[in-house]
C-alpha positions in Angstrom: -13.2 151.6 152.7 -11.7 148.3 151.6 -10.8 149.7 148.2 -8.9 152.8 149.4 -5.3 153.1 148.1 -2.5 153.6 150.7 -1.5 157.2 150.9 0.8 157.0 153.9 3.8 154.9 154.9 3.8 154.9 158.7 5.2 151.7 160.3 4.1 150.4 163.7 7.7 149.7 164.6 10.9 150.7 162.8 13.7 148.3 163.6 15.4 148.9 160.2 15.8 152.6 161.1 17.4 151.6 164.4 19.6 149.2 162.5 20.7 151.8 160.0 21.4 154.3 162.7 23.5 151.9 164.8 25.0 149.6 162.2 28.6 150.8 162.4 28.6 150.5 166.2 26.9 147.1 166.1 29.5 145.8 163.6 32.2 146.8 166.0 30.5 145.1 168.9 30.0 141.9 166.9 33.7 142.0 165.9 34.8 142.4 169.5 32.7 139.4 170.6 33.8 137.2 167.7 37.5 138.0 168.2 37.3 137.4 171.9 35.7 134.1 171.3 33.3 134.1 174.3 29.7 133.6 173.1 27.8 132.0 176.0 27.4 134.4 178.9 29.5 133.7 181.9 29.4 135.8 185.1 32.4 137.8 184.0 30.7 138.6 180.6 27.4 139.6 182.2 28.5 141.3 185.5 29.2 144.8 183.9 25.8 144.9 182.3 24.1 143.6 185.5 25.7 146.3 187.5 24.5 149.0 185.1 21.0 147.6 184.9 20.7 147.4 188.7 21.8 151.1 189.0 19.4 152.1 186.2 16.5 150.4 187.9 17.3 151.5 191.4 18.1 148.1 192.9 21.2 146.4 194.3 21.1 143.4 192.0 20.3 142.5 188.4 20.5 139.1 186.9 20.8 138.8 183.1 18.8 136.0 181.5 17.8 134.8 178.1 14.2 136.1 178.2 11.6 138.0 180.1 9.7 134.8 180.4 12.6 133.1 182.3 12.8 136.3 184.4 9.3 135.6 185.6 9.9 131.8 186.0 13.1 132.1 188.0 11.7 134.9 190.2 8.9 132.7 191.2 11.1 129.6 191.6 13.5 131.3 194.0 10.5 132.7 195.9 9.5 129.1 196.5 6.3 129.1 194.4 5.3 125.7 193.3 2.7 123.0 193.3 -0.7 124.1 194.7 0.3 127.7 195.3 -1.8 130.6 193.8 -0.5 133.7 192.1 -2.8 136.6 191.4 -2.3 138.3 188.1 -4.4 140.1 185.4 -5.9 138.2 182.4 -5.1 140.9 179.8 -1.3 140.4 179.7 1.0 138.6 177.3 0.7 134.9 177.8 4.1 134.6 179.5 2.9 135.9 182.8 0.3 133.1 183.2 2.3 130.4 181.4 5.2 130.7 183.9 2.9 130.3 186.8 1.4 127.1 185.3 4.9 125.7 184.4 5.8 125.8 188.1 2.7 123.8 189.0 1.0 126.8 190.6 -2.4 128.2 189.8 -3.0 131.6 188.1 -5.8 133.5 189.8 -7.0 136.3 187.6 -8.0 139.8 188.9 -9.8 142.2 186.6 -8.4 145.5 185.5 -9.1 149.2 185.7 -9.9 151.5 182.8 -6.2 152.1 182.2 -5.7 148.3 181.6 -3.7 147.8 184.8 -4.8 145.4 187.5 -7.3 146.6 190.0 -5.9 146.5 193.6 -9.4 145.9 195.0 -9.9 142.9 192.8 -6.5 141.6 194.0 -7.6 141.9 197.6 -10.8 140.0 196.9 -8.9 137.2 195.2 -6.7 136.2 198.2 -7.2 132.7 199.6 -5.1 130.6 202.1 -3.2 129.3 199.0 -2.2 132.7 197.7 1.6 133.0 197.7 2.3 135.9 195.3 0.9 138.8 193.4 2.2 139.5 189.8 1.1 142.9 188.7 1.7 143.7 185.0 2.8 147.2 184.1 1.0 147.2 180.8 2.0 149.7 178.1 4.7 151.2 180.3 2.3 152.5 182.9 3.1 151.2 186.4 0.3 149.7 188.4 -1.0 151.3 191.6 1.8 149.8 193.6 1.2 151.4 197.0 -2.2 149.7 197.2 -0.8 146.4 195.9 2.2 146.4 198.3 -0.2 147.2 201.2 -2.3 144.1 200.3 0.9 142.0 199.9 2.4 143.1 203.2 -0.9 142.5 205.1 -1.0 138.9 203.9 2.8 138.2 203.7 2.8 137.8 199.9 5.7 138.0 197.4 5.3 140.7 194.8 6.8 140.0 191.3 6.5 143.0 189.0 6.0 142.0 185.4 7.9 145.1 184.1 8.6 143.7 180.7 7.1 146.8 179.1 8.2 149.4 181.7 11.9 149.9 182.0 12.5 153.4 183.1 8.9 154.0 184.2 8.3 155.5 187.6 5.5 155.5 190.2 5.8 158.2 192.9 9.5 158.6 192.1 10.2 154.8 192.3 11.4 152.9 189.3 9.7 149.9 187.8 11.3 146.8 189.2 12.3 148.4 192.4 9.0 148.4 194.3 8.2 144.7 194.6 10.4 141.9 195.7 11.4 141.1 192.1 11.2 143.1 188.8 11.1 141.1 185.6 12.1 142.7 182.3 12.2 141.7 178.7 14.8 142.9 176.2 12.9 141.4 173.2 13.6 143.3 169.9 10.3 145.2 170.2 11.0 146.6 173.7 12.4 150.1 174.4 15.7 148.6 175.5 16.1 145.9 172.9 18.5 143.1 172.1 19.2 141.6 168.7 17.2 138.6 169.8 15.7 137.3 173.0 16.9 138.6 176.4 15.7 139.6 179.8 16.7 140.3 183.4 15.5 140.4 186.9 16.1 143.2 189.4 16.0 142.7 193.2 17.5 143.8 196.5 17.7 140.2 197.7 21.4 139.3 197.2 20.9 135.6 198.1 18.0 135.2 195.7 20.1 136.8 192.9 23.0 134.5 193.6 20.7 131.5 193.4 19.2 132.7 190.2 22.7 133.0 188.7 23.3 129.4 189.5 20.0 128.3 188.2 20.5 130.0 184.9 23.6 127.9 184.3 22.4 124.3 185.1 22.5 125.0 188.9 26.3 124.9 188.8 28.3 126.5 191.6 31.4 125.9 189.4 32.4 123.6 186.6 32.7 120.7 189.0 29.8 121.3 191.4 26.1 121.2 190.8 24.2 122.6 193.7 20.7 122.0 192.4 19.0 121.1 189.1 18.9 124.2 187.0 18.3 125.1 183.3 20.0 127.1 180.6 18.8 130.7 180.9 21.9 132.8 180.7 22.1 135.8 178.4 24.4 135.4 175.4 27.5 137.5 175.4 26.5 139.3 172.2 23.1 140.3 173.6 24.8 141.6 176.7 27.2 143.7 174.7 24.4 145.1 172.6 22.3 145.9 175.6 25.2 147.6 177.4 25.6 149.8 174.3 21.9 150.5 173.9 21.4 151.3 177.6 23.1 154.6 176.9 20.5 155.4 174.2 17.5 154.5 176.3 16.9 157.9 177.9 16.7 159.6 174.5 14.3 156.8 173.2 12.0 157.4 176.2 12.1 161.1 175.7 11.0 160.8 172.1 8.3 158.3 172.8 6.9 160.4 175.6 6.8 163.4 173.2 4.9 161.3 170.7 2.5 160.3 173.4 2.0 163.8 174.6 1.1 164.9 171.0 -1.4 162.1 170.7 -2.9 163.0 174.0 -3.3 166.6 172.9 -4.9 165.7 169.6 -7.0 162.7 170.4 -10.0 164.2 172.1 -13.4 162.7 171.1 -16.3 161.3 173.1 -16.0 158.1 171.0 -12.3 157.6 172.0 -10.8 156.7 175.4 -7.1 157.5 176.0 -6.0 156.6 179.5 -4.8 159.9 181.2 -1.4 160.1 182.8 -1.7 160.3 186.6 0.3 162.9 188.5 2.3 160.2 190.3 3.5 158.3 187.2 6.2 158.6 184.6 5.1 156.4 181.7 7.7 155.3 179.1 5.1 154.3 176.5 6.3 151.0 175.3 2.9 151.1 173.6 0.2 153.8 173.1 -3.2 152.2 173.4 -6.5 153.8 172.7 -10.0 152.3 173.3 -12.6 152.8 170.5 -15.8 151.2 169.2 -15.6 149.6 165.7 -12.0 148.8 166.5 -11.5 146.2 163.8 -13.0 148.5 161.1 -10.7 151.3 162.2 -7.6 149.1 162.1 -8.5 147.8 158.7 -9.1 151.4 157.4 -5.7 152.5 158.8 -4.0 149.5 157.2 -5.6 150.3 153.8 -4.2 153.9 153.9 -0.7 152.8 155.0 -0.8 153.2 158.8 0.3 150.0 160.7 -1.2 149.3 164.1 -1.4 146.4 166.6 -3.7 144.9 169.3 -2.3 144.1 172.7 -4.1 141.6 173.2 -7.2 140.6 171.2 -8.1 137.5 173.2 -7.7 137.6 177.0 -5.7 134.7 178.6 -8.7 133.3 180.4 -10.5 132.7 177.1 -7.5 131.1 175.3 -7.8 127.4 174.4 -4.8 126.6 176.6 -6.7 128.0 179.6 -9.8 125.8 179.3 -8.8 123.7 182.3 -8.9 126.8 184.5 -12.7 126.8 184.1 -13.3 130.4 183.1 -16.0 131.7 180.8 -17.0 134.8 179.0 -18.2 137.4 181.5 -15.8 136.4 184.3 -13.7 139.5 183.9 -15.9 142.1 182.2 -13.5 145.0 182.1 -10.8 142.9 180.5 -13.2 141.5 178.0 -14.7 144.8 177.0 -11.3 146.3 176.5 -10.2 143.4 174.4 -12.8 144.4 171.8 -11.9 148.1 171.9 -8.1 148.4 172.3 -5.9 149.5 169.4 -2.2 150.2 169.7 -1.1 153.2 167.6 2.5 153.6 166.4 4.7 155.4 169.0 8.2 154.4 168.0 11.0 157.0 168.4 11.5 157.3 164.6 8.1 158.9 164.0 8.1 162.5 163.0 5.7 165.1 164.4 3.9 165.0 161.1 3.5 161.2 161.4 1.8 161.5 164.8 -0.4 164.3 163.5 -1.3 162.2 160.5 -2.2 159.1 162.6 -4.3 161.2 165.0 -6.0 163.0 162.2 -7.0 159.7 160.4 -8.3 158.2 163.6 -10.4 161.3 164.3 -11.7 161.4 160.7 -12.8 157.7 161.1 -14.6 158.2 164.4 -16.3 161.3 163.2 -18.1 159.4 160.4 
Protein backbone atom coordinates (compact mmCIF):
# COMPACT_ATOMS: atom_id res chain seq x y z
CA UNK A 1 0.00 0.00 0.00
CA UNK A 2 2.92 2.33 0.62
CA UNK A 3 3.62 2.78 -3.12
CA UNK A 4 0.10 3.81 -4.11
CA UNK A 5 -0.21 7.12 -5.97
CA UNK A 6 -2.63 9.74 -4.65
CA UNK A 7 -5.86 9.67 -6.61
CA UNK A 8 -7.94 12.00 -4.44
CA UNK A 9 -7.48 15.47 -2.96
CA UNK A 10 -9.66 15.60 0.14
CA UNK A 11 -8.34 17.83 2.93
CA UNK A 12 -9.05 17.22 6.59
CA UNK A 13 -9.82 20.91 7.12
CA UNK A 14 -10.22 23.61 4.49
CA UNK A 15 -9.43 27.00 5.98
CA UNK A 16 -8.27 28.38 2.61
CA UNK A 17 -11.76 27.76 1.21
CA UNK A 18 -13.28 29.64 4.15
CA UNK A 19 -10.79 32.44 3.57
CA UNK A 20 -11.63 32.73 -0.12
CA UNK A 21 -15.34 32.71 0.62
CA UNK A 22 -15.10 35.44 3.25
CA UNK A 23 -12.07 37.45 2.13
CA UNK A 24 -13.88 40.59 0.98
CA UNK A 25 -15.84 40.80 4.23
CA UNK A 26 -12.75 40.08 6.34
CA UNK A 27 -10.86 42.86 4.58
CA UNK A 28 -13.62 45.29 5.54
CA UNK A 29 -13.55 44.11 9.13
CA UNK A 30 -9.77 44.55 9.30
CA UNK A 31 -10.04 48.00 7.78
CA UNK A 32 -12.66 49.05 10.33
CA UNK A 33 -10.52 47.83 13.24
CA UNK A 34 -7.36 49.46 11.91
CA UNK A 35 -9.01 52.80 11.20
CA UNK A 36 -10.68 52.86 14.59
CA UNK A 37 -7.31 52.23 16.19
CA UNK A 38 -8.55 50.02 19.02
CA UNK A 39 -6.72 46.69 18.98
CA UNK A 40 -6.70 45.38 22.55
CA UNK A 41 -10.17 44.30 23.64
CA UNK A 42 -11.82 46.62 26.15
CA UNK A 43 -15.22 45.99 27.66
CA UNK A 44 -16.84 48.30 25.11
CA UNK A 45 -15.19 46.40 22.26
CA UNK A 46 -16.20 43.00 23.59
CA UNK A 47 -19.65 43.66 25.07
CA UNK A 48 -21.62 43.32 21.78
CA UNK A 49 -20.04 39.93 21.03
CA UNK A 50 -20.49 38.77 24.62
CA UNK A 51 -24.19 39.62 24.50
CA UNK A 52 -24.66 37.62 21.30
CA UNK A 53 -22.64 34.64 22.56
CA UNK A 54 -24.68 34.49 25.77
CA UNK A 55 -27.92 34.56 23.77
CA UNK A 56 -26.63 31.88 21.38
CA UNK A 57 -25.56 29.59 24.21
CA UNK A 58 -28.64 30.12 26.36
CA UNK A 59 -27.02 31.91 29.31
CA UNK A 60 -27.20 35.40 30.79
CA UNK A 61 -23.44 36.05 30.63
CA UNK A 62 -20.51 35.43 28.31
CA UNK A 63 -16.94 36.57 28.89
CA UNK A 64 -14.66 36.88 25.85
CA UNK A 65 -11.09 35.68 26.45
CA UNK A 66 -7.92 35.01 24.51
CA UNK A 67 -8.27 31.20 24.46
CA UNK A 68 -10.35 28.23 25.47
CA UNK A 69 -7.52 27.28 27.82
CA UNK A 70 -7.92 30.52 29.77
CA UNK A 71 -11.67 29.93 29.77
CA UNK A 72 -11.06 26.73 31.75
CA UNK A 73 -8.43 28.35 33.98
CA UNK A 74 -10.49 31.41 34.90
CA UNK A 75 -13.68 29.41 35.43
CA UNK A 76 -11.91 27.27 37.99
CA UNK A 77 -10.19 30.25 39.56
CA UNK A 78 -13.42 32.19 40.15
CA UNK A 79 -14.96 28.96 41.46
CA UNK A 80 -12.30 28.97 44.15
CA UNK A 81 -10.41 25.90 42.99
CA UNK A 82 -6.81 25.84 44.15
CA UNK A 83 -4.09 24.04 46.06
CA UNK A 84 -5.08 20.55 47.20
CA UNK A 85 -8.48 20.48 45.51
CA UNK A 86 -9.43 17.67 43.16
CA UNK A 87 -11.17 18.07 39.80
CA UNK A 88 -12.60 15.01 38.04
CA UNK A 89 -12.12 14.96 34.27
CA UNK A 90 -11.52 12.36 31.50
CA UNK A 91 -8.00 11.43 30.35
CA UNK A 92 -8.81 11.40 26.61
CA UNK A 93 -9.19 15.15 26.14
CA UNK A 94 -6.87 17.77 24.67
CA UNK A 95 -4.17 18.54 27.22
CA UNK A 96 -5.64 21.95 28.19
CA UNK A 97 -8.31 20.44 30.42
CA UNK A 98 -5.77 18.72 32.66
CA UNK A 99 -3.05 21.37 32.38
CA UNK A 100 -5.28 24.15 33.70
CA UNK A 101 -6.18 22.07 36.76
CA UNK A 102 -2.50 21.57 37.52
CA UNK A 103 -1.64 25.23 36.89
CA UNK A 104 -4.03 26.16 39.69
CA UNK A 105 -2.30 23.78 42.09
CA UNK A 106 -5.22 21.36 42.06
CA UNK A 107 -5.11 17.66 41.23
CA UNK A 108 -6.73 16.13 38.13
CA UNK A 109 -8.58 12.92 38.98
CA UNK A 110 -9.30 10.95 35.84
CA UNK A 111 -12.52 9.06 35.15
CA UNK A 112 -12.69 6.62 32.25
CA UNK A 113 -15.03 7.05 29.31
CA UNK A 114 -17.94 5.36 27.56
CA UNK A 115 -17.93 3.83 24.09
CA UNK A 116 -18.79 7.24 22.58
CA UNK A 117 -15.56 8.70 24.12
CA UNK A 118 -17.43 10.89 26.62
CA UNK A 119 -16.82 10.55 30.35
CA UNK A 120 -18.71 7.84 32.23
CA UNK A 121 -20.96 9.34 34.96
CA UNK A 122 -20.62 6.16 37.05
CA UNK A 123 -16.85 6.46 36.97
CA UNK A 124 -17.20 10.10 38.09
CA UNK A 125 -19.32 9.07 41.06
CA UNK A 126 -16.74 6.47 42.10
CA UNK A 127 -13.92 9.04 41.93
CA UNK A 128 -15.31 11.50 44.47
CA UNK A 129 -13.29 12.05 47.65
CA UNK A 130 -13.50 14.65 50.43
CA UNK A 131 -11.10 16.78 48.37
CA UNK A 132 -13.24 16.81 45.23
CA UNK A 133 -14.36 20.33 44.38
CA UNK A 134 -15.42 20.18 40.72
CA UNK A 135 -16.27 18.01 37.74
CA UNK A 136 -15.02 18.95 34.29
CA UNK A 137 -16.88 16.90 31.65
CA UNK A 138 -15.48 17.24 28.12
CA UNK A 139 -18.02 17.30 25.28
CA UNK A 140 -15.73 15.51 22.88
CA UNK A 141 -16.32 15.65 19.10
CA UNK A 142 -19.35 17.94 19.57
CA UNK A 143 -21.40 15.34 21.49
CA UNK A 144 -22.57 16.51 24.92
CA UNK A 145 -21.85 14.24 27.87
CA UNK A 146 -24.67 12.61 29.85
CA UNK A 147 -25.25 15.79 31.80
CA UNK A 148 -28.36 14.79 33.78
CA UNK A 149 -26.41 12.06 35.52
CA UNK A 150 -23.36 14.30 35.97
CA UNK A 151 -25.40 17.17 37.44
CA UNK A 152 -27.14 14.73 39.78
CA UNK A 153 -23.77 13.59 41.13
CA UNK A 154 -22.54 17.18 41.39
CA UNK A 155 -25.64 18.42 43.20
CA UNK A 156 -25.53 15.49 45.62
CA UNK A 157 -21.96 16.37 46.64
CA UNK A 158 -22.09 20.17 46.24
CA UNK A 159 -19.61 20.24 43.36
CA UNK A 160 -19.01 22.87 40.68
CA UNK A 161 -19.51 21.66 37.09
CA UNK A 162 -17.29 23.23 34.44
CA UNK A 163 -18.26 22.11 30.95
CA UNK A 164 -15.32 21.85 28.57
CA UNK A 165 -17.42 22.73 25.53
CA UNK A 166 -14.47 23.71 23.34
CA UNK A 167 -15.72 21.40 20.58
CA UNK A 168 -19.44 21.77 21.14
CA UNK A 169 -20.80 25.24 20.45
CA UNK A 170 -24.43 24.89 19.36
CA UNK A 171 -24.69 21.27 20.52
CA UNK A 172 -27.71 20.31 22.63
CA UNK A 173 -28.66 17.71 25.22
CA UNK A 174 -32.38 17.29 25.91
CA UNK A 175 -33.00 20.73 24.43
CA UNK A 176 -30.32 22.45 26.52
CA UNK A 177 -27.33 24.05 24.89
CA UNK A 178 -23.70 23.22 25.58
CA UNK A 179 -22.35 25.63 28.16
CA UNK A 180 -25.74 26.29 29.76
CA UNK A 181 -26.10 23.12 31.85
CA UNK A 182 -23.19 23.34 34.30
CA UNK A 183 -22.06 26.33 36.32
CA UNK A 184 -19.62 27.41 33.60
CA UNK A 185 -19.25 26.58 29.91
CA UNK A 186 -15.79 26.93 28.36
CA UNK A 187 -15.42 27.41 24.61
CA UNK A 188 -12.54 27.69 22.18
CA UNK A 189 -12.57 29.82 19.03
CA UNK A 190 -9.31 28.36 17.71
CA UNK A 191 -9.11 28.44 13.88
CA UNK A 192 -10.04 24.74 13.68
CA UNK A 193 -13.30 25.12 15.62
CA UNK A 194 -16.76 25.44 14.04
CA UNK A 195 -16.90 29.07 15.25
CA UNK A 196 -13.36 30.15 14.53
CA UNK A 197 -11.23 33.25 14.87
CA UNK A 198 -8.18 34.23 12.84
CA UNK A 199 -6.02 33.16 15.76
CA UNK A 200 -6.59 32.12 19.33
CA UNK A 201 -9.77 33.05 21.15
CA UNK A 202 -12.26 31.66 23.63
CA UNK A 203 -15.07 32.53 26.00
CA UNK A 204 -16.94 31.45 29.11
CA UNK A 205 -20.72 31.23 29.49
CA UNK A 206 -22.46 31.35 32.85
CA UNK A 207 -25.57 32.54 34.64
CA UNK A 208 -23.47 33.83 37.54
CA UNK A 209 -23.29 37.60 37.08
CA UNK A 210 -20.77 38.15 39.89
CA UNK A 211 -18.44 35.43 38.60
CA UNK A 212 -18.58 36.94 35.10
CA UNK A 213 -17.77 40.41 36.46
CA UNK A 214 -14.78 39.06 38.36
CA UNK A 215 -13.60 37.18 35.28
CA UNK A 216 -13.72 40.41 33.27
CA UNK A 217 -11.46 42.05 35.86
CA UNK A 218 -9.09 39.10 35.98
CA UNK A 219 -8.69 39.03 32.19
CA UNK A 220 -7.30 42.60 32.36
CA UNK A 221 -4.73 42.43 35.17
CA UNK A 222 -7.41 42.46 37.88
CA UNK A 223 -8.12 46.13 37.22
CA UNK A 224 -11.46 47.64 38.23
CA UNK A 225 -10.40 50.72 36.24
CA UNK A 226 -7.14 52.26 35.02
CA UNK A 227 -6.26 53.42 38.53
CA UNK A 228 -7.56 50.58 40.68
CA UNK A 229 -6.29 47.00 40.87
CA UNK A 230 -8.71 44.85 42.86
CA UNK A 231 -6.65 41.65 42.70
CA UNK A 232 -3.73 40.14 40.83
CA UNK A 233 -4.92 39.16 37.38
CA UNK A 234 -3.43 38.28 34.01
CA UNK A 235 -3.75 39.25 30.35
CA UNK A 236 -6.52 37.14 28.86
CA UNK A 237 -8.75 39.57 27.00
CA UNK A 238 -9.81 38.85 23.44
CA UNK A 239 -8.27 41.11 20.81
CA UNK A 240 -10.65 43.50 19.09
CA UNK A 241 -9.98 41.99 15.66
CA UNK A 242 -10.86 38.49 16.83
CA UNK A 243 -14.02 39.79 18.48
CA UNK A 244 -15.06 41.49 15.24
CA UNK A 245 -14.36 38.34 13.20
CA UNK A 246 -16.31 36.13 15.61
CA UNK A 247 -19.24 38.56 15.63
CA UNK A 248 -19.31 38.26 11.83
CA UNK A 249 -18.86 34.49 11.75
CA UNK A 250 -21.48 33.85 14.41
CA UNK A 251 -24.10 34.58 11.74
CA UNK A 252 -22.62 31.83 9.57
CA UNK A 253 -22.44 29.20 12.31
CA UNK A 254 -25.93 27.69 11.85
CA UNK A 255 -25.21 26.94 8.19
CA UNK A 256 -21.82 25.45 9.07
CA UNK A 257 -23.45 23.16 11.63
CA UNK A 258 -26.15 22.13 9.14
CA UNK A 259 -23.55 21.14 6.55
CA UNK A 260 -21.40 19.24 9.02
CA UNK A 261 -24.42 17.36 10.34
CA UNK A 262 -25.37 16.44 6.77
CA UNK A 263 -21.87 15.10 6.16
CA UNK A 264 -22.07 13.12 9.40
CA UNK A 265 -25.47 11.68 8.50
CA UNK A 266 -24.09 10.47 5.18
CA UNK A 267 -21.10 8.86 6.88
CA UNK A 268 -23.42 7.17 9.38
CA UNK A 269 -25.55 5.83 6.52
CA UNK A 270 -22.57 4.45 4.61
CA UNK A 271 -20.17 3.25 7.30
CA UNK A 272 -21.74 -0.02 8.37
CA UNK A 273 -19.29 -2.83 9.01
CA UNK A 274 -18.64 -5.22 11.88
CA UNK A 275 -14.99 -4.05 11.94
CA UNK A 276 -15.99 -0.39 12.35
CA UNK A 277 -17.54 1.41 15.30
CA UNK A 278 -19.33 4.69 14.69
CA UNK A 279 -20.87 6.13 17.88
CA UNK A 280 -24.62 6.41 17.26
CA UNK A 281 -26.54 9.62 17.88
CA UNK A 282 -28.76 9.42 20.94
CA UNK A 283 -32.34 10.64 20.66
CA UNK A 284 -31.74 13.31 23.31
CA UNK A 285 -28.70 14.88 21.62
CA UNK A 286 -27.98 17.35 18.84
CA UNK A 287 -24.36 16.86 17.81
CA UNK A 288 -22.61 19.64 15.89
CA UNK A 289 -19.74 17.35 14.79
CA UNK A 290 -16.62 19.38 15.37
CA UNK A 291 -15.03 16.05 14.49
CA UNK A 292 -16.27 12.75 13.08
CA UNK A 293 -14.45 9.90 14.80
CA UNK A 294 -14.63 6.22 13.91
CA UNK A 295 -13.02 3.37 15.83
CA UNK A 296 -11.25 0.70 13.83
CA UNK A 297 -8.54 -1.96 14.17
CA UNK A 298 -5.33 -1.43 12.16
CA UNK A 299 -5.95 2.28 12.54
CA UNK A 300 -2.42 3.37 11.70
CA UNK A 301 -2.40 1.26 8.55
CA UNK A 302 -5.74 2.73 7.48
CA UNK A 303 -4.56 6.28 8.12
CA UNK A 304 -1.38 5.70 6.11
CA UNK A 305 -3.37 4.15 3.27
CA UNK A 306 -5.79 7.10 3.15
CA UNK A 307 -2.89 9.55 3.18
CA UNK A 308 -1.25 7.73 0.27
CA UNK A 309 -4.38 8.10 -1.84
CA UNK A 310 -4.90 11.77 -0.98
CA UNK A 311 -7.36 11.66 1.93
CA UNK A 312 -6.21 13.57 5.02
CA UNK A 313 -7.29 12.42 8.49
CA UNK A 314 -6.33 13.12 12.13
CA UNK A 315 -6.26 11.40 15.52
CA UNK A 316 -7.86 13.02 18.57
CA UNK A 317 -5.84 11.99 20.60
CA UNK A 318 -3.20 9.25 20.07
CA UNK A 319 -1.69 9.29 23.60
CA UNK A 320 -4.04 9.70 26.59
CA UNK A 321 -3.12 12.45 29.03
CA UNK A 322 -2.38 10.05 31.90
CA UNK A 323 0.35 8.38 29.80
CA UNK A 324 2.04 11.63 28.72
CA UNK A 325 5.55 12.37 30.04
CA UNK A 326 4.24 15.49 31.79
CA UNK A 327 1.78 13.35 33.78
CA UNK A 328 4.42 11.06 35.27
CA UNK A 329 4.11 12.65 38.73
CA UNK A 330 0.41 11.72 38.83
CA UNK A 331 1.47 8.09 39.14
CA UNK A 332 -0.67 6.49 36.47
CA UNK A 333 0.25 3.48 34.34
CA UNK A 334 -1.02 1.59 31.33
CA UNK A 335 -4.19 -0.25 32.26
CA UNK A 336 -5.55 2.38 34.65
CA UNK A 337 -8.20 3.56 32.17
CA UNK A 338 -8.80 0.66 29.78
CA UNK A 339 -11.57 2.16 27.66
CA UNK A 340 -9.59 5.33 27.00
CA UNK A 341 -6.47 3.33 26.20
CA UNK A 342 -8.23 0.94 23.84
CA UNK A 343 -9.87 3.81 22.00
CA UNK A 344 -6.57 5.68 21.68
CA UNK A 345 -5.31 2.85 19.47
CA UNK A 346 -8.46 2.68 17.34
CA UNK A 347 -9.83 6.23 16.89
CA UNK A 348 -9.51 7.96 13.53
CA UNK A 349 -10.98 11.35 12.69
CA UNK A 350 -12.34 11.57 9.15
CA UNK A 351 -12.78 14.87 7.29
CA UNK A 352 -16.14 16.47 8.09
CA UNK A 353 -15.58 20.13 7.18
CA UNK A 354 -18.40 22.10 5.63
CA UNK A 355 -16.66 22.41 2.25
CA UNK A 356 -16.78 18.69 1.50
CA UNK A 357 -19.10 17.65 -1.30
CA UNK A 358 -21.43 14.66 -1.12
CA UNK A 359 -19.04 12.91 -3.50
CA UNK A 360 -16.12 13.62 -1.14
CA UNK A 361 -17.91 11.98 1.79
CA UNK A 362 -18.92 9.01 -0.35
CA UNK A 363 -15.31 8.66 -1.52
CA UNK A 364 -13.89 8.69 2.01
CA UNK A 365 -16.48 6.19 3.24
CA UNK A 366 -15.89 3.96 0.23
CA UNK A 367 -12.13 3.90 0.73
CA UNK A 368 -12.52 3.13 4.44
CA UNK A 369 -14.87 0.25 3.69
CA UNK A 370 -12.59 -1.08 0.95
CA UNK A 371 -9.71 -1.16 3.43
CA UNK A 372 -11.57 -2.92 6.24
CA UNK A 373 -12.98 -5.46 3.78
CA UNK A 374 -9.46 -6.65 2.89
